C-alpha positions in Angstrom: -8.5 20.8 -28.1 -5.3 22.8 -28.1 -1.9 21.6 -27.2 -1.9 23.0 -23.7 -5.2 21.4 -22.9 -3.9 18.0 -24.2 -0.8 18.2 -22.0 -2.9 19.1 -19.0 -5.0 16.0 -19.5 -1.9 13.9 -20.1 -0.3 15.1 -16.8 -3.5 14.4 -14.8 -4.0 10.9 -16.3 -0.3 10.1 -15.8 -0.5 11.2 -12.1 -3.6 9.1 -11.6 -2.1 6.0 -13.2 1.1 6.5 -11.2 -0.9 6.7 -7.9 -2.8 3.5 -8.8 0.4 1.5 -9.8 2.6 2.6 -6.9 -0.4 2.4 -4.5 -0.9 -1.2 -5.6 2.7 -2.1 -4.9 2.7 -0.3 -1.6 -0.6 -1.8 -0.4 0.4 -5.3 -1.2 3.8 -4.9 0.5 2.1 -3.3 3.5 -0.2 -6.2 3.9 2.6 -8.6 3.5 4.5 -6.7 6.2 1.4 -7.0 8.5 1.6 -10.8 7.9 5.2 -10.7 8.9 6.7 -11.9 5.6 10.5 -11.6 5.5 10.3 -10.6 1.8 8.3 -7.5 2.8 10.8 -6.7 5.5 13.7 -6.9 3.0 11.7 -4.7 0.6 11.1 -2.2 3.3 14.8 -2.1 4.4 15.9 -1.7 0.8 13.7 1.2 -0.1 12.7 3.2 2.9 13.6 5.2 6.0 10.9 5.6 8.6 10.1 9.1 7.5 9.6 8.2 3.9 7.6 5.1 4.8 5.3 7.2 7.0 4.8 9.8 4.2 3.8 7.1 1.7 1.6 5.4 4.3 -0.4 8.5 4.6 -0.6 9.0 0.8 -1.6 5.4 0.1 -3.9 4.8 3.0 -7.0 4.4 0.8 -5.2 1.8 -1.3 -4.3 -0.1 1.9 -7.9 -0.2 3.0 -9.2 -1.2 -0.4 -6.7 -4.1 -0.7 -7.3 -5.2 2.8 -11.0 -5.5 2.0 -10.3 -7.2 -1.4 -7.6 -9.7 -0.1 -8.7 -10.3 3.5 -12.4 -9.6 4.0 -14.0 -10.8 0.8 -12.2 -14.3 0.9 -13.5 -14.6 4.5 -17.1 -13.7 3.4 -17.1 -16.2 0.6 -15.5 -18.9 2.7 -12.1 -19.2 1.1 -10.2 -18.2 4.2 -11.0 -18.8 7.9 -9.0 -16.0 9.5 -8.8 -12.3 8.8 -5.9 -10.4 10.1 -6.9 -7.3 11.9 -5.9 -4.3 9.9 -4.3 -1.7 12.2 -2.2 1.2 11.0 -0.5 1.2 14.4 0.6 -2.4 14.0 1.9 -1.6 10.5 3.9 1.4 11.7 5.2 -0.7 14.7 6.4 -3.5 12.4 8.0 -0.9 10.0 9.8 0.8 12.9 11.1 -2.6 14.2 12.3 -3.6 10.7 14.0 -0.3 10.0 15.9 0.0 13.3 
């Protein structure tokens, strides 16, 4: 393995880990925003404009679906929670637009 190949692997691994870490944060905050939590609204106002939020929404869409399944659907299936909030991208965008105006 030469130096160029090593740095190529390092860049790819760093990009994947960055996507996972920031996607985790974005997905959790997105779900909290869907639940109407004021902390998520404050986080949104502090860090985003509607355009940048929409860009990250499209980038981290798979993470949102994964975390919705892990945090909403699975607890419903195993009986820990009675209600599952309906996951809708339209609702998430609407809440973000309302919070950012």
